[in-house]
C-alpha positions as CSV (number, residue, x, y, z in Angstrom):
1,M,23.1,-4.3,15.5
2,T,21.2,-6.4,13.0
3,N,19.2,-5.0,10.1
4,R,16.0,-5.9,11.8
5,Q,16.9,-4.1,15.0
6,A,17.7,-1.0,13.1
7,R,14.3,-1.0,11.4
8,L,12.5,-1.5,14.7
9,I,14.4,1.4,16.2
10,G,13.5,3.5,13.1
11,S,9.8,2.7,13.5
12,A,10.0,3.6,17.2
13,L,11.7,6.9,16.4
14,L,8.8,7.6,14.0
15,T,6.2,6.9,16.7
16,F,7.5,9.6,19.2
17,P,7.3,12.7,17.0
18,G,4.0,11.3,15.6
19,A,2.5,11.0,19.1
20,W,3.8,14.5,20.0
21,L,2.2,16.0,16.9
22,L,-1.0,14.2,17.5
23,A,-1.1,15.4,21.1
24,A,-0.2,19.0,20.1
25,G,-3.0,19.1,17.5
26,I,-6.0,17.6,19.4
27,P,-6.9,20.2,22.1
28,S,-7.5,23.3,19.9
29,P,-9.9,23.5,16.9
30,D,-7.5,25.7,14.9
31,E,-6.8,24.5,11.4
32,P,-3.0,24.2,11.5
33,D,-3.2,22.2,14.7
34,Q,-5.6,19.7,13.1
35,I,-3.1,19.4,10.2
36,M,-0.3,18.7,12.8
37,A,-2.5,16.0,14.4
38,L,-3.3,14.4,11.1
39,F,0.4,14.4,10.2
40,G,1.2,12.8,13.6
41,L,-1.4,10.2,13.1
42,I,0.0,9.3,9.7
43,L,3.5,9.0,11.2
44,I,2.2,6.6,13.9
45,L,0.3,4.5,11.3
46,I,3.5,4.2,9.2
47,A,5.5,3.1,12.2
48,I,2.9,0.5,13.2
49,I,2.8,-0.9,9.6
50,L,6.6,-1.1,9.5
51,F,6.6,-2.9,12.9
52,F,4.1,-5.5,11.8
53,I,5.9,-6.1,8.5
54,D,9.1,-6.8,10.4
55,W,7.2,-9.0,12.9
56,I,5.7,-11.1,10.1
57,R,9.1,-11.4,8.4
58,L,10.7,-12.5,11.6
59,G,8.1,-15.2,12.0
60,K,8.8,-16.6,8.6
61,S,12.6,-16.5,8.9
62,T,13.2,-18.1,12.3
63,P,16.1,-20.5,12.2
């Protein structure tokens, strides 16, 4: 497994708990659930940013 593949798997693993927390926090208007949804959204955004950073780096380093 290359270093890039490990980073892509890491960003995918960040997305799943982020999506779960986001889905758990949306339906109810309680305060802790909204905090969970916000935390899930932050995890998803971090994963997307990491994915695009790797994607841009791959485009620059193609042999």
